[in-house]
Biopython code that builds the backbone (N, CA, C, O; Angstrom):
import numpy as np
from Bio.PDB.StructureBuilder import StructureBuilder

atoms = [
    (1, "MET", "N", (5.423, -17.284, 26.290)),
    (1, "MET", "CA", (6.280, -18.010, 25.366)),
    (1, "MET", "C", (5.451, -18.668, 24.273)),
    (1, "MET", "O", (5.785, -18.594, 23.090)),
    (2, "ARG", "N", (4.355, -19.319, 24.692)),
    (2, "ARG", "CA", (3.513, -19.997, 23.716)),
    (2, "ARG", "C", (2.875, -18.990, 22.764)),
    (2, "ARG", "O", (2.772, -19.244, 21.564)),
    (3, "ARG", "N", (2.443, -17.841, 23.304)),
    (3, "ARG", "CA", (1.830, -16.797, 22.467)),
    (3, "ARG", "C", (2.829, -16.283, 21.436)),
    (3, "ARG", "O", (2.482, -16.050, 20.279)),
    (4, "ARG", "N", (4.072, -16.112, 21.873)),
    (4, "ARG", "CA", (5.109, -15.647, 20.958)),
    (4, "ARG", "C", (5.333, -16.655, 19.834)),
    (4, "ARG", "O", (5.468, -16.273, 18.672)),
    (5, "PHE", "N", (5.371, -17.945, 20.180)),
    (5, "PHE", "CA", (5.543, -19.003, 19.191)),
    (5, "PHE", "C", (4.381, -19.009, 18.205)),
    (5, "PHE", "O", (4.593, -19.080, 16.994)),
    (6, "LEU", "N", (3.146, -18.935, 18.722)),
    (6, "LEU", "CA", (1.973, -18.926, 17.844)),
    (6, "LEU", "C", (1.979, -17.704, 16.945)),
    (6, "LEU", "O", (1.607, -17.777, 15.774)),
    (7, "GLY", "N", (2.401, -16.586, 17.501)),
    (7, "GLY", "CA", (2.497, -15.362, 16.703)),
    (7, "GLY", "C", (3.488, -15.510, 15.568)),
    (7, "GLY", "O", (3.220, -15.099, 14.439)),
    (8, "ALA", "N", (4.628, -16.096, 15.869)),
    (8, "ALA", "CA", (5.649, -16.298, 14.839)),
    (8, "ALA", "C", (5.141, -17.233, 13.748)),
    (8, "ALA", "O", (5.360, -16.984, 12.563)),
    (9, "VAL", "N", (4.464, -18.307, 14.146)),
    (9, "VAL", "CA", (3.915, -19.253, 13.172)),
    (9, "VAL", "C", (2.882, -18.553, 12.297)),
    (9, "VAL", "O", (2.883, -18.726, 11.078)),
    (10, "LEU", "N", (1.999, -17.764, 12.912)),
    (10, "LEU", "CA", (0.973, -17.046, 12.160)),
    (10, "LEU", "C", (1.594, -16.082, 11.160)),
    (10, "LEU", "O", (1.158, -16.014, 10.011)),
    (11, "LEU", "N", (2.601, -15.340, 11.585)),
    (11, "LEU", "CA", (3.248, -14.394, 10.681)),
    (11, "LEU", "C", (3.929, -15.100, 9.513)),
    (11, "LEU", "O", (3.877, -14.618, 8.382)),
    (12, "VAL", "N", (4.556, -16.222, 9.775)),
    (12, "VAL", "CA", (5.198, -16.986, 8.695)),
    (12, "VAL", "C", (4.144, -17.461, 7.703)),
    (12, "VAL", "O", (4.348, -17.386, 6.492)),
    (13, "LEU", "N", (3.025, -17.947, 8.211)),
    (13, "LEU", "CA", (1.962, -18.413, 7.323)),
    (13, "LEU", "C", (1.390, -17.273, 6.496)),
    (13, "LEU", "O", (1.169, -17.427, 5.295)),
    (14, "LEU", "N", (1.150, -16.136, 7.125)),
    (14, "LEU", "CA", (0.624, -14.990, 6.388)),
    (14, "LEU", "C", (1.622, -14.494, 5.356)),
    (14, "LEU", "O", (1.263, -14.235, 4.208)),
    (15, "ALA", "N", (2.879, -14.363, 5.771)),
    (15, "ALA", "CA", (3.902, -13.857, 4.863)),
    (15, "ALA", "C", (4.150, -14.801, 3.700)),
    (15, "ALA", "O", (4.495, -14.352, 2.606)),
    (16, "SER", "N", (3.984, -16.086, 3.912)),
    (16, "SER", "CA", (4.251, -17.039, 2.837)),
    (16, "SER", "C", (3.283, -16.873, 1.685)),
    (16, "SER", "O", (3.609, -17.241, 0.556)),
    (17, "GLY", "N", (2.115, -16.335, 1.931)),
    (17, "GLY", "CA", (1.149, -16.125, 0.860)),
    (17, "GLY", "C", (1.240, -14.765, 0.216)),
    (17, "GLY", "O", (0.613, -14.533, -0.818)),
    (18, "CYS", "N", (2.007, -13.853, 0.799)),
    (18, "CYS", "CA", (2.048, -12.481, 0.297)),
    (18, "CYS", "C", (2.786, -12.343, -1.022)),
    (18, "CYS", "O", (2.435, -11.470, -1.815)),
    (19, "GLY", "N", (3.779, -13.151, -1.289)),
    (19, "GLY", "CA", (4.565, -12.991, -2.492)),
    (19, "GLY", "C", (4.109, -13.847, -3.656)),
    (19, "GLY", "O", (4.698, -13.784, -4.735)),
    (20, "GLU", "N", (3.077, -14.643, -3.462)),
    (20, "GLU", "CA", (2.642, -15.541, -4.517)),
    (20, "GLU", "C", (1.622, -14.869, -5.417)),
    (20, "GLU", "O", (0.920, -13.945, -5.007)),
    (21, "ARG", "N", (1.554, -15.342, -6.630)),
    (21, "ARG", "CA", (0.503, -14.874, -7.532)),
    (21, "ARG", "C", (-0.811, -15.426, -7.021)),
    (21, "ARG", "O", (-0.826, -16.379, -6.242)),
    (22, "VAL", "N", (-1.902, -14.843, -7.449)),
    (22, "VAL", "CA", (-3.222, -15.293, -7.009)),
    (22, "VAL", "C", (-3.434, -16.724, -7.456)),
    (22, "VAL", "O", (-3.223, -17.046, -8.625)),
    (23, "ALA", "N", (-3.844, -17.581, -6.549)),
    (23, "ALA", "CA", (-4.083, -18.982, -6.868)),
    (23, "ALA", "C", (-5.247, -19.103, -7.836)),
    (23, "ALA", "O", (-6.103, -18.222, -7.910)),
    (24, "GLU", "N", (-5.270, -20.207, -8.579)),
    (24, "GLU", "CA", (-6.322, -20.400, -9.575)),
    (24, "GLU", "C", (-7.715, -20.399, -8.962)),
    (24, "GLU", "O", (-8.663, -19.924, -9.587)),
    (25, "ASN", "N", (-7.852, -20.920, -7.760)),
    (25, "ASN", "CA", (-9.172, -20.983, -7.151)),
    (25, "ASN", "C", (-9.485, -19.746, -6.307)),
    (25, "ASN", "O", (-10.556, -19.667, -5.706)),
    (26, "ALA", "N", (-8.570, -18.787, -6.255)),
    (26, "ALA", "CA", (-8.804, -17.551, -5.503)),
    (26, "ALA", "C", (-9.734, -16.638, -6.289)),
    (26, "ALA", "O", (-9.764, -16.692, -7.519)),
    (27, "PRO", "N", (-10.492, -15.801, -5.589)),
    (27, "PRO", "CA", (-11.372, -14.865, -6.293)),
    (27, "PRO", "C", (-10.553, -13.973, -7.209)),
    (27, "PRO", "O", (-9.541, -13.409, -6.790)),
    (28, "GLN", "N", (-10.972, -13.846, -8.418)),
    (28, "GLN", "CA", (-10.290, -13.022, -9.404)),
    (28, "GLN", "C", (-11.092, -11.758, -9.650)),
    (28, "GLN", "O", (-12.323, -11.783, -9.662)),
    (29, "ALA", "N", (-10.396, -10.665, -9.843)),
    (29, "ALA", "CA", (-11.078, -9.427, -10.177)),
    (29, "ALA", "C", (-11.466, -9.476, -11.650)),
    (29, "ALA", "O", (-10.623, -9.703, -12.518)),
    (30, "ALA", "N", (-12.738, -9.262, -11.920)),
    (30, "ALA", "CA", (-13.231, -9.235, -13.294)),
    (30, "ALA", "C", (-12.986, -7.847, -13.875)),
    (30, "ALA", "O", (-12.759, -6.899, -13.123)),
    (31, "PRO", "N", (-13.029, -7.710, -15.185)),
    (31, "PRO", "CA", (-12.875, -6.389, -15.779)),
    (31, "PRO", "C", (-13.929, -5.433, -15.236)),
    (31, "PRO", "O", (-15.058, -5.828, -14.947)),
    (32, "VAL", "N", (-13.539, -4.168, -15.104)),
    (32, "VAL", "CA", (-14.437, -3.166, -14.529)),
    (32, "VAL", "C", (-15.757, -3.102, -15.282)),
    (32, "VAL", "O", (-16.801, -2.876, -14.672)),
    (33, "ALA", "N", (-15.730, -3.298, -16.594)),
    (33, "ALA", "CA", (-16.951, -3.189, -17.390)),
    (33, "ALA", "C", (-17.982, -4.254, -17.023)),
    (33, "ALA", "O", (-19.181, -4.014, -17.167)),
    (34, "SER", "N", (-17.546, -5.425, -16.552)),
    (34, "SER", "CA", (-18.487, -6.505, -16.306)),
    (34, "SER", "C", (-19.019, -6.553, -14.873)),
    (34, "SER", "O", (-20.107, -7.081, -14.644)),
    (35, "VAL", "N", (-18.287, -6.021, -13.921)),
    (35, "VAL", "CA", (-18.709, -6.052, -12.518)),
    (35, "VAL", "C", (-18.430, -4.683, -11.907)),
    (35, "VAL", "O", (-17.443, -4.029, -12.243)),
    (36, "ASP", "N", (-19.305, -4.266, -11.016)),
    (36, "ASP", "CA", (-19.125, -2.989, -10.356)),
    (36, "ASP", "C", (-17.743, -2.906, -9.710)),
    (36, "ASP", "O", (-17.315, -3.850, -9.045)),
    (37, "ALA", "N", (-17.042, -1.786, -9.898)),
    (37, "ALA", "CA", (-15.679, -1.622, -9.380)),
    (37, "ALA", "C", (-15.638, -1.739, -7.858)),
    (37, "ALA", "O", (-14.685, -2.286, -7.302)),
    (38, "HIS", "N", (-16.649, -1.237, -7.195)),
    (38, "HIS", "CA", (-16.694, -1.328, -5.729)),
    (38, "HIS", "C", (-16.715, -2.791, -5.279)),
    (38, "HIS", "O", (-16.013, -3.171, -4.342)),
    (39, "GLU", "N", (-17.509, -3.587, -5.941)),
    (39, "GLU", "CA", (-17.617, -5.013, -5.600)),
    (39, "GLU", "C", (-16.294, -5.730, -5.859)),
    (39, "GLU", "O", (-15.892, -6.596, -5.083)),
    (40, "GLN", "N", (-15.625, -5.371, -6.941)),
    (40, "GLN", "CA", (-14.320, -5.980, -7.226)),
    (40, "GLN", "C", (-13.317, -5.639, -6.138)),
    (40, "GLN", "O", (-12.594, -6.512, -5.659)),
    (41, "GLY", "N", (-13.272, -4.371, -5.745)),
    (41, "GLY", "CA", (-12.364, -3.949, -4.691)),
    (41, "GLY", "C", (-12.671, -4.640, -3.373)),
    (41, "GLY", "O", (-11.754, -5.020, -2.644)),
    (42, "ARG", "N", (-13.959, -4.809, -3.058)),
    (42, "ARG", "CA", (-14.365, -5.485, -1.833)),
    (42, "ARG", "C", (-13.883, -6.928, -1.832)),
    (42, "ARG", "O", (-13.389, -7.420, -0.818)),
    (43, "ARG", "N", (-14.025, -7.603, -2.957)),
    (43, "ARG", "CA", (-13.575, -8.998, -3.050)),
    (43, "ARG", "C", (-12.068, -9.124, -2.837)),
    (43, "ARG", "O", (-11.603, -10.010, -2.120)),
    (44, "ILE", "N", (-11.319, -8.234, -3.463)),
    (44, "ILE", "CA", (-9.858, -8.262, -3.308)),
    (44, "ILE", "C", (-9.485, -7.990, -1.852)),
    (44, "ILE", "O", (-8.654, -8.694, -1.279)),
    (45, "TYR", "N", (-10.098, -6.973, -1.259)),
    (45, "TYR", "CA", (-9.824, -6.636, 0.140)),
    (45, "TYR", "C", (-10.130, -7.824, 1.045)),
    (45, "TYR", "O", (-9.323, -8.179, 1.904)),
    (46, "ASN", "N", (-11.280, -8.428, 0.857)),
    (46, "ASN", "CA", (-11.674, -9.552, 1.708)),
    (46, "ASN", "C", (-10.747, -10.753, 1.542)),
    (46, "ASN", "O", (-10.583, -11.536, 2.478)),
    (47, "PHE", "N", (-10.146, -10.908, 0.380)),
    (47, "PHE", "CA", (-9.248, -12.031, 0.145)),
    (47, "PHE", "C", (-7.816, -11.734, 0.590)),
    (47, "PHE", "O", (-7.121, -12.637, 1.056)),
    (48, "ARG", "N", (-7.365, -10.488, 0.456)),
    (48, "ARG", "CA", (-5.960, -10.153, 0.697)),
    (48, "ARG", "C", (-5.696, -9.301, 1.940)),
    (48, "ARG", "O", (-4.615, -9.398, 2.521)),
    (49, "CYS", "N", (-6.634, -8.485, 2.355)),
    (49, "CYS", "CA", (-6.345, -7.452, 3.356)),
    (49, "CYS", "C", (-6.979, -7.676, 4.719)),
    (49, "CYS", "O", (-6.467, -7.197, 5.730)),
    (50, "TYR", "N", (-8.088, -8.400, 4.750)),
    (50, "TYR", "CA", (-8.837, -8.487, 5.997)),
    (50, "TYR", "C", (-8.080, -9.210, 7.102)),
    (50, "TYR", "O", (-8.394, -9.008, 8.275)),
    (51, "PHE", "N", (-7.092, -10.046, 6.778)),
    (51, "PHE", "CA", (-6.333, -10.766, 7.804)),
    (51, "PHE", "C", (-5.779, -9.788, 8.845)),
    (51, "PHE", "O", (-5.823, -10.062, 10.045)),
    (52, "CYS", "N", (-5.268, -8.670, 8.389)),
    (52, "CYS", "CA", (-4.676, -7.682, 9.291)),
    (52, "CYS", "C", (-5.611, -6.505, 9.567)),
    (52, "CYS", "O", (-5.693, -6.033, 10.701)),
    (53, "HIS", "N", (-6.308, -6.035, 8.551)),
    (53, "HIS", "CA", (-7.124, -4.827, 8.703)),
    (53, "HIS", "C", (-8.565, -5.113, 9.101)),
    (53, "HIS", "O", (-9.288, -4.190, 9.473)),
    (54, "GLY", "N", (-8.997, -6.357, 9.033)),
    (54, "GLY", "CA", (-10.365, -6.719, 9.420)),
    (54, "GLY", "C", (-11.358, -6.408, 8.311)),
    (54, "GLY", "O", (-11.111, -5.559, 7.455)),
    (55, "TYR", "N", (-12.490, -7.112, 8.342)),
    (55, "TYR", "CA", (-13.516, -6.883, 7.322)),
    (55, "TYR", "C", (-14.039, -5.455, 7.361)),
    (55, "TYR", "O", (-14.363, -4.888, 6.317)),
    (56, "SER", "N", (-14.125, -4.865, 8.550)),
    (56, "SER", "CA", (-14.645, -3.505, 8.650)),
    (56, "SER", "C", (-13.535, -2.456, 8.673)),
    (56, "SER", "O", (-13.812, -1.269, 8.846)),
    (57, "GLY", "N", (-12.290, -2.877, 8.503)),
    (57, "GLY", "CA", (-11.177, -1.932, 8.447)),
    (57, "GLY", "C", (-10.707, -1.444, 9.801)),
    (57, "GLY", "O", (-9.929, -0.492, 9.872)),
    (58, "ASP", "N", (-11.166, -2.081, 10.896)),
    (58, "ASP", "CA", (-10.819, -1.613, 12.240)),
    (58, "ASP", "C", (-9.556, -2.250, 12.814)),
    (58, "ASP", "O", (-9.168, -1.928, 13.936)),
    (59, "ALA", "N", (-8.913, -3.138, 12.079)),
    (59, "ALA", "CA", (-7.668, -3.806, 12.476)),
    (59, "ALA", "C", (-7.816, -4.625, 13.751)),
    (59, "ALA", "O", (-6.837, -4.829, 14.469)),
    (60, "LYS", "N", (-9.010, -5.091, 14.039)),
    (60, "LYS", "CA", (-9.239, -5.932, 15.214)),
    (60, "LYS", "C", (-9.321, -7.383, 14.760)),
    (60, "LYS", "O", (-10.401, -7.964, 14.652)),
    (61, "THR", "N", (-8.143, -7.952, 14.498)),
    (61, "THR", "CA", (-8.061, -9.330, 14.041)),
    (61, "THR", "C", (-7.017, -10.069, 14.869)),
    (61, "THR", "O", (-6.194, -9.451, 15.545)),
    (62, "LEU", "N", (-7.059, -11.380, 14.810)),
    (62, "LEU", "CA", (-6.059, -12.172, 15.513)),
    (62, "LEU", "C", (-4.663, -11.856, 14.980)),
    (62, "LEU", "O", (-3.729, -11.675, 15.761)),
    (63, "ALA", "N", (-4.517, -11.788, 13.683)),
    (63, "ALA", "CA", (-3.206, -11.500, 13.093)),
    (63, "ALA", "C", (-2.680, -10.152, 13.580)),
    (63, "ALA", "O", (-1.490, -10.015, 13.863)),
    (64, "ALA", "N", (-3.556, -9.164, 13.678)),
    (64, "ALA", "CA", (-3.134, -7.819, 14.093)),
    (64, "ALA", "C", (-2.561, -7.815, 15.508)),
    (64, "ALA", "O", (-1.695, -6.998, 15.819)),
    (65, "THR", "N", (-3.029, -8.706, 16.359)),
    (65, "THR", "CA", (-2.531, -8.733, 17.737)),
    (65, "THR", "C", (-1.067, -9.139, 17.809)),
    (65, "THR", "O", (-0.418, -8.908, 18.829)),
    (66, "TYR", "N", (-0.537, -9.735, 16.758)),
    (66, "TYR", "CA", (0.855, -10.167, 16.739)),
    (66, "TYR", "C", (1.765, -9.182, 16.010)),
    (66, "TYR", "O", (2.964, -9.431, 15.883)),
    (67, "LEU", "N", (1.223, -8.086, 15.537)),
    (67, "LEU", "CA", (2.009, -7.133, 14.758)),
    (67, "LEU", "C", (2.340, -5.894, 15.580)),
    (67, "LEU", "O", (1.520, -5.406, 16.357)),
    (68, "ASP", "N", (3.555, -5.399, 15.392)),
    (68, "ASP", "CA", (3.986, -4.179, 16.054)),
    (68, "ASP", "C", (4.839, -3.394, 15.087)),
    (68, "ASP", "O", (5.939, -3.838, 14.759)),
    (69, "PRO", "N", (4.395, -2.276, 14.627)),
    (69, "PRO", "CA", (3.183, -1.571, 15.029)),
    (69, "PRO", "C", (1.936, -2.242, 14.477)),
    (69, "PRO", "O", (2.002, -3.037, 13.539)),
    (70, "LEU", "N", (0.798, -1.908, 15.076)),
    (70, "LEU", "CA", (-0.479, -2.466, 14.637)),
    (70, "LEU", "C", (-0.803, -1.995, 13.226)),
    (70, "LEU", "O", (-0.358, -0.924, 12.814)),
    (71, "PRO", "N", (-1.570, -2.779, 12.485)),
    (71, "PRO", "CA", (-2.025, -2.324, 11.166)),
    (71, "PRO", "C", (-2.886, -1.068, 11.315)),
    (71, "PRO", "O", (-3.441, -0.809, 12.383)),
    (72, "ARG", "N", (-2.988, -0.306, 10.253)),
    (72, "ARG", "CA", (-3.801, 0.911, 10.288)),
    (72, "ARG", "C", (-5.260, 0.554, 10.537)),
    (72, "ARG", "O", (-5.802, -0.371, 9.931)),
    (73, "ASN", "N", (-5.878, 1.295, 11.430)),
    (73, "ASN", "CA", (-7.303, 1.178, 11.713)),
    (73, "ASN", "C", (-8.006, 2.200, 10.829)),
    (73, "ASN", "O", (-8.073, 3.380, 11.171)),
    (74, "PHE", "N", (-8.529, 1.749, 9.696)),
    (74, "PHE", "CA", (-9.180, 2.664, 8.758)),
    (74, "PHE", "C", (-10.459, 3.249, 9.332)),
    (74, "PHE", "O", (-10.853, 4.355, 8.963)),
    (75, "ALA", "N", (-11.118, 2.516, 10.236)),
    (75, "ALA", "CA", (-12.362, 3.000, 10.837)),
    (75, "ALA", "C", (-12.111, 4.208, 11.725)),
    (75, "ALA", "O", (-13.014, 5.022, 11.920)),
    (76, "ALA", "N", (-10.897, 4.346, 12.271)),
    (76, "ALA", "CA", (-10.568, 5.464, 13.142)),
    (76, "ALA", "C", (-9.725, 6.524, 12.435)),
    (76, "ALA", "O", (-9.253, 7.464, 13.074)),
    (77, "THR", "N", (-9.537, 6.382, 11.140)),
    (77, "THR", "CA", (-8.738, 7.318, 10.365)),
    (77, "THR", "C", (-9.659, 8.319, 9.689)),
    (77, "THR", "O", (-10.623, 7.934, 9.026)),
    (78, "ALA", "N", (-9.369, 9.588, 9.854)),
    (78, "ALA", "CA", (-10.182, 10.622, 9.216)),
    (78, "ALA", "C", (-10.152, 10.426, 7.701)),
    (78, "ALA", "O", (-9.101, 10.114, 7.142)),
    (79, "PRO", "N", (-11.291, 10.606, 7.031)),
    (79, "PRO", "CA", (-11.352, 10.381, 5.578)),
    (79, "PRO", "C", (-10.328, 11.176, 4.780)),
    (79, "PRO", "O", (-9.867, 10.715, 3.736)),
    (80, "ASP", "N", (-9.969, 12.361, 5.254)),
    (80, "ASP", "CA", (-9.013, 13.184, 4.516)),
    (80, "ASP", "C", (-7.568, 12.973, 4.975)),
    (80, "ASP", "O", (-6.664, 13.654, 4.490)),
    (81, "ALA", "N", (-7.338, 12.035, 5.906)),
    (81, "ALA", "CA", (-5.992, 11.793, 6.436)),
    (81, "ALA", "C", (-5.096, 11.055, 5.450)),
    (81, "ALA", "O", (-3.876, 11.216, 5.484)),
    (82, "LEU", "N", (-5.681, 10.254, 4.577)),
    (82, "LEU", "CA", (-4.908, 9.493, 3.595)),
    (82, "LEU", "C", (-5.380, 9.832, 2.196)),
    (82, "LEU", "O", (-6.563, 9.716, 1.877)),
    (83, "SER", "N", (-4.450, 10.249, 1.377)),
    (83, "SER", "CA", (-4.825, 10.485, -0.026)),
    (83, "SER", "C", (-4.905, 9.143, -0.743)),
    (83, "SER", "O", (-4.295, 8.159, -0.324)),
    (84, "ARG", "N", (-5.651, 9.124, -1.806)),
    (84, "ARG", "CA", (-5.781, 7.902, -2.608)),
    (84, "ARG", "C", (-4.406, 7.461, -3.117)),
    (84, "ARG", "O", (-4.086, 6.272, -3.095)),
    (85, "GLU", "N", (-3.608, 8.405, -3.567)),
    (85, "GLU", "CA", (-2.292, 8.052, -4.112)),
    (85, "GLU", "C", (-1.369, 7.502, -3.022)),
    (85, "GLU", "O", (-0.567, 6.609, -3.295)),
    (86, "ARG", "N", (-1.465, 8.011, -1.809)),
    (86, "ARG", "CA", (-0.653, 7.469, -0.717)),
    (86, "ARG", "C", (-1.068, 6.034, -0.402)),
    (86, "ARG", "O", (-0.222, 5.186, -0.117)),
    (87, "MET", "N", (-2.366, 5.766, -0.454)),
    (87, "MET", "CA", (-2.839, 4.402, -0.205)),
    (87, "MET", "C", (-2.403, 3.468, -1.332)),
    (87, "MET", "O", (-2.000, 2.334, -1.075)),
    (88, "VAL", "N", (-2.481, 3.938, -2.580)),
    (88, "VAL", "CA", (-2.016, 3.133, -3.715)),
    (88, "VAL", "C", (-0.536, 2.819, -3.541)),
    (88, "VAL", "O", (-0.105, 1.693, -3.791)),
    (89, "ASP", "N", (0.242, 3.810, -3.111)),
    (89, "ASP", "CA", (1.678, 3.608, -2.881)),
    (89, "ASP", "C", (1.909, 2.573, -1.779)),
    (89, "ASP", "O", (2.778, 1.712, -1.915)),
    (90, "ALA", "N", (1.140, 2.649, -0.689)),
    (90, "ALA", "CA", (1.306, 1.711, 0.426)),
    (90, "ALA", "C", (0.976, 0.289, -0.002)),
    (90, "ALA", "O", (1.696, -0.646, 0.349)),
    (91, "VAL", "N", (-0.098, 0.116, -0.754)),
    (91, "VAL", "CA", (-0.466, -1.230, -1.210)),
    (91, "VAL", "C", (0.541, -1.725, -2.244)),
    (91, "VAL", "O", (0.860, -2.914, -2.276)),
    (92, "SER", "N", (1.033, -0.847, -3.072)),
    (92, "SER", "CA", (1.998, -1.238, -4.108)),
    (92, "SER", "C", (3.361, -1.572, -3.529)),
    (92, "SER", "O", (3.911, -2.639, -3.803)),
    (93, "ARG", "N", (3.911, -0.658, -2.725)),
    (93, "ARG", "CA", (5.293, -0.794, -2.265)),
    (93, "ARG", "C", (5.446, -1.171, -0.805)),
    (93, "ARG", "O", (6.553, -1.483, -0.367)),
    (94, "GLY", "N", (4.360, -1.151, -0.037)),
    (94, "GLY", "CA", (4.447, -1.447, 1.385)),
    (94, "GLY", "C", (4.844, -0.220, 2.179)),
    (94, "GLY", "O", (4.985, 0.873, 1.630)),
    (95, "ARG", "N", (5.025, -0.414, 3.485)),
    (95, "ARG", "CA", (5.437, 0.665, 4.382)),
    (95, "ARG", "C", (6.611, 0.183, 5.216)),
    (95, "ARG", "O", (6.454, -0.738, 6.018)),
    (96, "PRO", "N", (7.793, 0.787, 5.048)),
    (96, "PRO", "CA", (8.960, 0.393, 5.853)),
    (96, "PRO", "C", (8.666, 0.535, 7.348)),
    (96, "PRO", "O", (7.979, 1.465, 7.772)),
    (97, "GLY", "N", (9.187, -0.383, 8.123)),
    (97, "GLY", "CA", (9.019, -0.336, 9.565)),
    (97, "GLY", "C", (7.693, -0.897, 10.050)),
    (97, "GLY", "O", (7.378, -0.830, 11.239)),
    (98, "THR", "N", (6.912, -1.456, 9.119)),
    (98, "THR", "CA", (5.630, -2.063, 9.481)),
    (98, "THR", "C", (5.546, -3.436, 8.836)),
    (98, "THR", "O", (6.441, -3.842, 8.095)),
    (99, "ALA", "N", (4.469, -4.142, 9.121)),
    (99, "ALA", "CA", (4.241, -5.446, 8.493)),
    (99, "ALA", "C", (3.624, -5.299, 7.105)),
    (99, "ALA", "O", (3.446, -6.295, 6.405)),
    (100, "MET", "N", (3.297, -4.076, 6.699)),
    (100, "MET", "CA", (2.676, -3.845, 5.395)),
    (100, "MET", "C", (3.709, -4.044, 4.297)),
    (100, "MET", "O", (4.659, -3.272, 4.163)),
    (101, "LYS", "N", (3.500, -5.094, 3.519)),
    (101, "LYS", "CA", (4.389, -5.411, 2.406)),
    (101, "LYS", "C", (3.734, -4.999, 1.096)),
    (101, "LYS", "O", (2.510, -4.888, 1.022)),
    (102, "GLY", "N", (4.519, -4.778, 0.088)),
    (102, "GLY", "CA", (4.005, -4.419, -1.222)),
    (102, "GLY", "C", (3.308, -5.589, -1.900)),
    (102, "GLY", "O", (3.684, -6.746, -1.712)),
    (103, "PHE", "N", (2.298, -5.276, -2.683)),
    (103, "PHE", "CA", (1.499, -6.308, -3.340)),
    (103, "PHE", "C", (1.637, -6.290, -4.866)),
    (103, "PHE", "O", (0.800, -6.869, -5.558)),
    (104, "THR", "N", (2.664, -5.645, -5.399)),
    (104, "THR", "CA", (2.800, -5.612, -6.857)),
    (104, "THR", "C", (3.087, -6.975, -7.456)),
    (104, "THR", "O", (2.814, -7.206, -8.634)),
    (105, "SER", "N", (3.637, -7.886, -6.655)),
    (105, "SER", "CA", (3.876, -9.234, -7.175)),
    (105, "SER", "C", (2.626, -10.104, -7.060)),
    (105, "SER", "O", (2.600, -11.225, -7.569)),
    (106, "VAL", "N", (1.597, -9.595, -6.398)),
    (106, "VAL", "CA", (0.377, -10.357, -6.160)),
    (106, "VAL", "C", (-0.809, -9.776, -6.923)),
    (106, "VAL", "O", (-1.642, -10.517, -7.445)),
    (107, "LEU", "N", (-0.880, -8.455, -6.983)),
    (107, "LEU", "CA", (-2.017, -7.773, -7.608)),
    (107, "LEU", "C", (-1.554, -6.931, -8.783)),
    (107, "LEU", "O", (-0.449, -6.389, -8.779)),
    (108, "SER", "N", (-2.402, -6.830, -9.779)),
    (108, "SER", "CA", (-2.115, -5.952, -10.910)),
    (108, "SER", "C", (-2.324, -4.504, -10.474)),
    (108, "SER", "O", (-2.912, -4.248, -9.424)),
    (109, "GLU", "N", (-1.849, -3.571, -11.269)),
    (109, "GLU", "CA", (-2.044, -2.145, -10.965)),
    (109, "GLU", "C", (-3.538, -1.819, -10.872)),
    (109, "GLU", "O", (-3.957, -1.065, -9.994)),
    (110, "GLN", "N", (-4.330, -2.381, -11.770)),
    (110, "GLN", "CA", (-5.784, -2.158, -11.733)),
    (110, "GLN", "C", (-6.388, -2.717, -10.442)),
    (110, "GLN", "O", (-7.232, -2.068, -9.823)),
    (111, "GLU", "N", (-5.966, -3.905, -10.035)),
    (111, "GLU", "CA", (-6.488, -4.507, -8.803)),
    (111, "GLU", "C", (-6.104, -3.677, -7.574)),
    (111, "GLU", "O", (-6.903, -3.525, -6.650)),
    (112, "ILE", "N", (-4.891, -3.146, -7.568)),
    (112, "ILE", "CA", (-4.463, -2.283, -6.458)),
    (112, "ILE", "C", (-5.349, -1.056, -6.388)),
    (112, "ILE", "O", (-5.790, -0.675, -5.304)),
    (113, "ARG", "N", (-5.618, -0.434, -7.515)),
    (113, "ARG", "CA", (-6.482, 0.752, -7.528)),
    (113, "ARG", "C", (-7.907, 0.401, -7.104)),
    (113, "ARG", "O", (-8.564, 1.193, -6.428)),
    (114, "LEU", "N", (-8.383, -0.762, -7.491)),
    (114, "LEU", "CA", (-9.728, -1.191, -7.092)),
    (114, "LEU", "C", (-9.817, -1.426, -5.585)),
    (114, "LEU", "O", (-10.794, -1.026, -4.952)),
    (115, "VAL", "N", (-8.810, -2.069, -5.012)),
    (115, "VAL", "CA", (-8.861, -2.362, -3.584)),
    (115, "VAL", "C", (-8.718, -1.082, -2.759)),
    (115, "VAL", "O", (-9.303, -0.973, -1.680)),
    (116, "VAL", "N", (-7.961, -0.132, -3.248)),
    (116, "VAL", "CA", (-7.847, 1.167, -2.558)),
    (116, "VAL", "C", (-9.165, 1.901, -2.666)),
    (116, "VAL", "O", (-9.295, 3.014, -2.156)),
]
sb = StructureBuilder()
sb.init_structure("model")
sb.init_model(0)
sb.init_chain("A")
sb.init_seg("    ")
for serial, (resi, resn, name, xyz) in enumerate(atoms, 1):
    if name == "N":
        sb.init_residue(resn, " ", resi, " ")
    sb.init_atom(name, np.array(xyz, "f"), 0.0, 1.0, " ", f" {name:<3s}", serial, name[0])
structure = sb.get_structure()
């Protein structure tokens, strides 16, 4: 019972930040010309995605333990299993039937492409 309550509280807290614009003190993606695109994508991922997918992409996080179905484990996904455009679509629009919500209200199109 307590685990279920904590899970619900955690999900509410995570979801409450998903629809907001990036806070002023949050890491901002710089223009591609000024900073390496890989580094920009890493910063966005670490700020927005690691809660569920983990820093290494293995989905072994506290938040992930409360989600059903579990977030995608990128470390166990074959490199050719997901096309870039499918990943862009998932980050943009989310995935029905999962906890993956769309980030178009949070990230620009360029930021979505960088994080993918």
